[in-house]
FIFIKOL-135929 format. One line per 2 residues: their letters; for each residue x, y, z negated of C-alpha. Coordinates in steps of 0.05 Angstrom, whole numbers, plus 5000, padded with zeros to 4 digits. Each point is the difference from the previous one (the first is absolute). Example, Ala and Ser with C-alpha at 12.3 -4.5 7.8 and 13.67 -1.06 7.14 Angstrom:
as = 5246:4910:4844 ~ 5027:5069:5013 .
This chain:
ml = 7178:7056:3400 ~ 4983:4926:4990 .
ft = 4949:4958:5038 ~ 4941:4985:4954 .
ae = 4932:4967:5009 ~ 4969:5070:5000 .
ni = 5043:5033:5054 ~ 5022:4943:5045 .
ll = 4942:5009:5049 ~ 5009:5075:5003 .
vg = 5075:4997:5010 ~ 4994:4940:5047 .
si = 4949:5035:5045 ~ 5043:5063:5003 .
ll = 5061:4959:5019 ~ 4962:4962:5054 .
fv = 4971:5065:5029 ~ 5067:5036:5001 .
si = 5034:4939:5032 ~ 4949:4996:5056 .
iv = 5004:5074:5015 ~ 5077:5000:4998 .
gk = 5001:4936:5043 ~ 4955:5033:5052 .
tg = 5044:5061:5003 ~ 5065:4960:5004 .
yr = 4973:4956:5057 ~ 5000:5061:5045 .
fg = 5075:5008:4989 ~ 5016:4927:5009 .
vp = 5014:4988:4926 ~ 4979:4930:4975 .
al = 4939:5006:4956 ~ 5027:4948:4952 .
ll = 5061:5043:4987 ~ 4955:5059:4983 .
fl = 4959:4957:4952 ~ 5065:4982:4965 .
vv = 5020:5074:4996 ~ 4931:5019:4972 .
gm = 5011:4949:4944 ~ 5068:5030:4985 .
lf = 4972:5071:4999 ~ 4947:4981:4950 .
gs = 5048:4957:4959 ~ 5042:5012:4938 .
dg = 5049:5046:5036 ~ 4944:5037:5035 .
lg = 4932:5018:4972 ~ 5012:4954:4941 .
lq = 4957:4938:5010 ~ 5031:4944:4958 .
fh = 5002:4931:5031 ~ 5060:4957:4980 .
na = 4973:4929:4998 ~ 5038:4959:5051 .
ke = 4958:4938:4985 ~ 4935:5036:5017 .
aq = 5031:5028:5063 ~ 5023:4930:5018 .
fi = 4929:4973:4991 ~ 4970:5056:5043 .
gm = 5052:4986:5053 ~ 4985:4925:4999 .
va = 4926:5013:5011 ~ 5013:5052:5054 .
ls = 5050:4956:5037 ~ 4952:4941:4999 .
ii = 4947:5043:5035 ~ 5050:5034:5048 .
lf = 5032:4934:5022 ~ 4932:4965:5008 .
sg = 4974:5059:5042 ~ 5065:5000:5041 .
gm = 4991:4925:5011 ~ 4929:5011:5025 .
dt = 5027:5049:5052 ~ 5055:4952:5023 .
kf = 4975:4962:5061 ~ 5028:4931:5017 .
te = 5000:5016:5074 ~ 5045:5061:4988 .
ik = 5050:4968:4952 ~ 5006:4933:5036 .
pi = 5054:5025:5049 ~ 5042:5030:4943 .
ls = 4984:4950:4945 ~ 5070:4970:4995 .
pg = 5040:5066:4997 ~ 4947:5029:4953 .
iv = 5008:4943:4950 ~ 5076:5003:5004 .
ls = 4999:5075:4986 ~ 4952:4992:4941 .
tf = 5044:4946:4967 ~ 5073:5001:5021 .
gv = 4996:5074:5017 ~ 4980:5017:4929 .
ll = 5053:4953:4972 ~ 5056:5031:5042 .
ta = 4977:5071:4985 ~ 5002:4984:4925 .
lf = 5068:4967:5006 ~ 5034:5055:5040 .
tg = 4970:5056:4959 ~ 5013:4965:4934 .
lf = 5074:4991:5017 ~ 5004:5073:5020 .
iw = 4968:5021:4933 ~ 5049:4956:4962 .
wl = 5059:5030:5038 ~ 4972:5070:4986 .
sg = 4993:4983:4926 ~ 5074:4986:4996 .
ms = 5018:5071:5022 ~ 5024:5045:4944 .
wt = 4961:5061:5024 ~ 4931:4967:4999 .
ni = 4953:5004:4941 ~ 4973:4929:5008 .
hl = 5038:4937:4980 ~ 4959:4939:5017 .
pl = 5025:4928:5000 ~ 4992:4958:5063 .
it = 4934:4965:4981 ~ 4968:5067:4979 .
sl = 5025:5032:5065 ~ 4967:4943:5040 .
ll = 4936:5009:4958 ~ 4998:5075:5017 .
as = 5009:4983:5074 ~ 4948:4945:4998 .
tm = 4945:5046:4972 ~ 5005:5043:5063 .
ss = 5020:4947:5051 ~ 4931:4994:5033 .
td = 4966:5051:5043 ~ 4937:5029:4970 .
sa = 4936:4973:5030 ~ 4957:5059:4977 .
sv = 5048:5050:5031 ~ 5009:4963:5066 .
fa = 4926:4985:5009 ~ 4980:5071:4982 .
il = 5051:5034:5046 ~ 4990:4956:5061 .
rs = 4924:5004:4995 ~ 4991:5073:4979 .
qk = 5045:5022:5057 ~ 4964:4952:5047 .
mn = 5066:4973:5026 ~ 5004:4946:5052 .
lk = 5068:4970:5016 ~ 5030:4961:5057 .
hn = 5028:4929:4995 ~ 4951:4979:4945 .
lr = 5038:5043:4950 ~ 4938:5023:4963 .
pm = 4975:4930:4981 ~ 5072:4980:4983 .
le = 5008:5059:4952 ~ 4932:4988:4968 .
le = 5014:4926:4992 ~ 5068:5014:4970 .
sg = 4975:5052:4951 ~ 4939:4959:4981 .
sn = 5038:4936:4987 ~ 5068:5022:4973 .
dp = 4977:5023:4931 ~ 4998:4928:4973 .
ma = 5074:4990:5014 ~ 5019:5065:4965 .
ym = 4954:4982:4942 ~ 5032:4931:4992 .
lt = 5071:5029:5003 ~ 4981:5051:4947 .
vv = 4969:4949:4953 ~ 5055:4948:5008 .
li = 5055:5051:4987 ~ 4965:5026:4938 .
ql = 4996:4928:4975 ~ 5073:4991:5017 .
iq = 5019:5062:4959 ~ 4958:4980:4940 .
ss = 5018:4926:4999 ~ 5066:4966:4989 .
gm = 5000:4983:5074 ~ 4958:4966:5053 .
ga = 5027:4947:5045 ~ 4998:5006:5075 .
sq = 4951:4942:5004 ~ 4952:5035:4952 .
ia = 5002:5064:5040 ~ 4989:4962:5066 .
fs = 4943:4960:4969 ~ 4967:5064:4975 .
fv = 5003:5031:5069 ~ 4971:4939:5034 .
iq = 4943:4993:4951 ~ 4982:5074:5006 .
fv = 4998:4998:5076 ~ 4966:4932:5008 .
vg = 4946:5011:4946 ~ 4989:5072:5022 .
aa = 4991:4982:5073 ~ 4956:4939:4986 .
ag = 4956:5038:4950 ~ 4992:5058:5048 .
yl = 4979:4955:5057 ~ 4951:4957:4959 .
lg = 4969:5057:4961 ~ 4994:5042:5064 .
kl = 4961:4942:5031 ~ 4956:4997:4938 .
ai = 4987:5075:5003 ~ 4977:4993:5073 .
lm = 4954:4942:4982 ~ 4969:5039:4942 .
ln = 4990:5064:5042 ~ 4965:4961:5055 .
rl = 4960:4950:4959 ~ 4976:5040:4940 .
ni = 4935:5034:5019 ~ 5001:5064:4958 .
dn = 4941:5047:5010 ~ 5040:5061:4981 .
qs = 5053:5011:5055 ~ 5040:5047:4955 .
ly = 5020:4940:4957 ~ 5040:4966:5056 .
pi = 5061:5046:4994 ~ 4998:4993:4925 .
ll = 4998:4924:5007 ~ 5062:5004:5044 .
ls = 5035:5046:4950 ~ 4989:4948:4946 .
fv = 5035:4949:5046 ~ 5059:5047:5007 .
ff = 5012:5005:4925 ~ 4985:4925:4991 .
tf = 5049:4981:5054 ~ 5056:5042:4969 .
si = 4989:4978:4928 ~ 4988:4925:5013 .
td = 5062:4997:5045 ~ 5041:5035:4946 .
lm = 4975:4950:4948 ~ 5023:4943:5046 .
kg = 5070:5032:5003 ~ 4990:5021:5072 .
ng = 5009:5069:5030 ~ 4935:5038:4994 .
yl = 5020:5056:5048 ~ 5014:4949:5055 .
av = 4934:4965:4985 ~ 4956:5062:5006 .
yi = 5034:5021:5065 ~ 4989:4932:5032 .
ag = 4928:4997:4973 ~ 4988:5068:5031 .
mm = 5026:4975:5067 ~ 4953:4940:4996 .
vg = 4939:5044:4987 ~ 5019:5052:5052 .
nn = 5010:4948:5056 ~ 4935:4962:4990 .
ki = 4927:5017:5010 ~ 4968:5027:4936 .
mh = 4933:5030:4983 ~ 4994:5076:4994 .
rk = 5070:5012:5026 ~ 4990:5075:5010 .
ei = 4975:5012:4928 ~ 5057:4958:4972 .
yt = 5054:5036:5040 ~ 4972:5068:4981 .
fm = 4998:4982:4927 ~ 5071:4970:5000 .
dg = 5029:5059:5039 ~ 4971:5050:4950 .
lt = 5022:4958:4940 ~ 5070:4993:5029 .
wl = 5008:5075:5006 ~ 4973:5011:4930 .
fq = 5049:4951:4968 ~ 5058:5027:5042 .
ii = 4986:5069:4972 ~ 4992:4975:4929 .
mf = 5063:4958:5005 ~ 5043:5057:5027 .
lc = 4971:5050:4950 ~ 5015:4954:4941 .
lg = 5071:4988:5023 ~ 5009:5075:5010 .
ll = 4975:5012:4929 ~ 5045:4945:4972 .
vn = 5066:5030:5023 ~ 5037:5056:4965 .
ph = 5031:5041:5057 ~ 5056:5029:4956 .
em = 5024:4929:4986 ~ 4997:4983:5074 .
le = 5045:5060:5015 ~ 5054:4972:4954 .
va = 5011:4942:5049 ~ 4985:5040:5063 .
vv = 5070:4997:5030 ~ 5008:4925:4991 .
al = 4929:4988:5023 ~ 5012:5042:5062 .
li = 5061:4959:5018 ~ 4963:4934:4989 .
gv = 4940:5026:5040 ~ 5043:5022:5059 .
fm = 5037:4933:4998 ~ 4934:4962:5004 .
iv = 4973:5043:5057 ~ 5064:5003:5042 .
ig = 5036:4935:4984 ~ 4963:4951:4954 .
rp = 4934:4991:5037 ~ 5028:5008:5072 .
ls = 5054:4948:4986 ~ 4947:4952:4971 .
if = 4953:5011:5059 ~ 5053:4989:5053 .
lc = 5025:4936:4966 ~ 4929:4973:4992 .
ll = 4980:5015:5072 ~ 5065:4973:5029 .
pf = 4972:4930:5014 ~ 4943:5029:5042 .
gk = 5049:5028:5051 ~ 4970:5042:5055 .
ri = 4928:4989:4977 ~ 5010:5062:4957 .
nm = 5039:5056:5034 ~ 5049:5048:4967 .
ks = 4951:5058:4995 ~ 4949:4956:4966 .
km = 5051:4977:4949 ~ 5021:5071:4986 .
fv = 4928:5022:4990 ~ 4983:4942:4954 .
sw = 5062:5019:4960 ~ 4975:5071:4993 .
vg = 4931:4980:4976 ~ 5027:4974:4934 .
lr = 4952:5042:4960 ~ 5002:4996:4924 .
ga = 4938:5019:4961 ~ 4959:4978:4941 .
vp = 5022:4926:5002 ~ 5073:5013:4982 .
ii = 4979:5046:4943 ~ 4951:4948:4974 .
fa = 5053:4946:5003 ~ 5047:5049:4964 .
ty = 4951:5000:4941 ~ 5013:4925:4989 .
pv = 5071:5010:4971 ~ 4971:5057:4957 .
va = 4945:4955:4972 ~ 5049:4942:4991 .
gv = 5049:5045:4962 ~ 5059:4988:5047 .
pg = 5061:5042:4983 ~ 5004:5059:5047 .
ad = 4927:4994:5021 ~ 4987:5075:4995 .
vi = 5058:5014:5047 ~ 4972:4948:5049 .
fn = 4931:5032:4998 ~ 5025:5071:5012 .
iv = 5046:4979:5057 ~ 4945:4961:5034 .
ff = 4952:5059:4993 ~ 5051:5048:5030 .
it = 5014:4954:5059 ~ 4925:4991:5013 .
il = 4991:5075:5006 ~ 5062:5004:5044 .
sl = 4974:4944:5046 ~ 4930:5031:5007 .
vi = 5030:5069:5015 ~ 5053:4977:5050 .
qg = 4969:4939:5032 ~ 4926:5010:4986 .
tt = 4997:5068:5034 ~ 5040:4978:5062 .
vs = 4970:4932:5019 ~ 4957:5027:5057 .
kv = 5055:5047:5024 ~ 5053:4945:5002 .
ar = 4951:4955:5038 ~ 4990:5054:5052 .
im = 5074:5015:5006 ~ 5015:4926:5011 .
gl = 4944:4993:5051 ~ 4963:4948:4958 .
st = 4936:5039:4987 ~ 4939:4987:5043 .
pm = 4928:5028:4998 ~ 4954:4965:4951 .
ek = 4951:4954:5035 ~ 4927:5020:4989 .
tg = 4960:4953:4955 ~ 4926:5002:4987 .
nd = 4957:5054:5029 ~ 4986:5074:4987 .
fg = 4931:4985:4972 ~ 5027:4961:4940 .
ve = 4952:4943:5015 ~ 5022:4927:4988 .
lp = 4965:4935:5014 ~ 4999:4939:4954 .
ed = 5053:4950:5019 ~ 4950:4945:5017 .
id = 4969:5043:5056 ~ 5034:4981:5066 .
sd = 5002:5071:5029 ~ 5048:5057:5011 .
lr = 4991:5074:4984 ~ 5036:5055:5038 .
dv = 4990:5073:5016 ~ 5005:5036:5066 .
tv = 5005:5075:5013 ~ 4961:5026:5059 .
tr = 5043:5037:5051 ~ 4982:5044:5060 .
em = 5025:4946:5047 ~ 4952:4949:4970 .
ld = 4941:5046:5009 ~ 5018:5018:5071 .
ak = 5010:4928:5019 ~ 4941:4967:4966 .
gd = 4949:5053:4981 ~ 4983:5037:4936 .
tl = 4950:4952:4967 ~ 5011:4934:4963 .
kd = 4961:4960:5052 ~ 5049:5026:5053 .
mn = 5062:4978:4962 ~ 4995:4929:5026 .
lp = 5029:4968:4937 ~ 5026:4928:5005 .
qg = 4950:4944:4985 ~ 4995:4986:4926 .
tl = 5022:5071:4980 ~ 4953:5048:4965 .
vm = 5006:5072:4975 ~ 4983:5001:4926 .
iv = 5006:5075:4987 ~ 5024:5064:5032 .
kr = 5040:5053:4962 ~ 4997:5072:5027 .
dn = 5042:5048:4959 ~ 4973:4988:4929 .
ey = 4933:4972:5024 ~ 4981:4927:5008 .
li = 4950:4982:5054 ~ 4959:4937:5009 .
pn = 5015:4975:5070 ~ 4948:4986:5054 .
gt = 5005:4993:5075 ~ 4980:5072:5015 .
lk = 5048:5033:4951 ~ 5043:5050:5037 .
lh = 5073:4994:4983 ~ 5049:5058:4992 .
vg = 5075:5002:5008 ~ 5032:4983:4932 .
dk = 4942:4956:4976 ~ 5023:4938:4964 .
ll = 4964:4934:5012 ~ 5003:4943:4950 .
li = 4997:4936:5041 ~ 4985:4929:4976 .
se = 5018:4942:5045 ~ 5011:4925:4999 .
kt = 5069:4982:4974 ~ 5048:4984:5057 .
ke = 5021:4927:5003 ~ 5075:4988:4999 .
């Protein structure tokens, strides 16, 4: 069955529905939802129910759009105050960590290709290309797993992992593109390669910073009557930032991540509406991206390279990434302890990003591209199954997991950023009633603090001084913001 203009909405809606239901079921068993979306795509694909989707270029375009949104949204959630203490190790991991992982894994693949019993025989540059496509951790997988499982980690590990996964895709992308050019051309000089890397990083970072500033200015200065248009305005900036940076030979993925950080760490109009819109859109494109990649693969072809892919995957998990992490974090000494290094090594999740990067050799017609794609796909599934399902368990075993700090309030009420007040909720206890009395006027709240609303079971009550309080009532308090 082929996708046509007549059936694409029907088939697409069924795929989305099935993915969400399967994802909800899998969450109860600790299975990453993104892995299940990938499996749903495979089940509906050519080796399953027969949906035909074999266009790597279209999959690459869908992945590019999805990654732009995912990285921008991830940047919005990355707070400067959280990443400041781990900025140096995070940047080292997202650059040199990726480079070393690609180098170690590429040399292992090349050595493996020379064995007589293997069914792959890749030259050194192609081996390095294969390793480069999967050298970065997947931002969609890391963000989704850490946030869906509401994990908080000691020693600033959570912001370090999110910074690494959000900013290391550009390095893997550049390695992939440069190695493809190296294979297709008569040869590139070291100076050309170095210049290409510098331009991509410098232009990408500068464009992300400047266009992020411009997005903030537009959101706060444009007076749009319809508030629903503000998130759409921001979405247009996301795509503009990626495309204009790419036209200037910079790295678009780095630019959208930095632009997202700029927007997320500054005051903007209608923040709640924008965050809600971007969160929903991020999940939608994550599902679409994983479904498309699942449809694209032919599982029977993937099984042909299963043994070799298993060996490469185990090498990356057990040797390649840990060795890269320990070498990169060596200069930071005791700032990062052994358990933290081991945990960071374990959270080397592969996901949609490596598969999307593996479509670049296919589109470019690189010899052995199909083998590269199938190996990367197999290793992605292996990583999500082994690492993705055990992240929280490993954190608990190592004693690195801590309870998630409460943010916001149980009423779901937020104030505009320009209002200098705090909202918090308080649950009435027996001790409070015995000590102060059972009415609001007896509560003796601090000066400048008011009760906005009272929640009793599923009922909301308008507060007044004579309202009798019960044990378990929740009070929404508004007070003047404390001065630091």
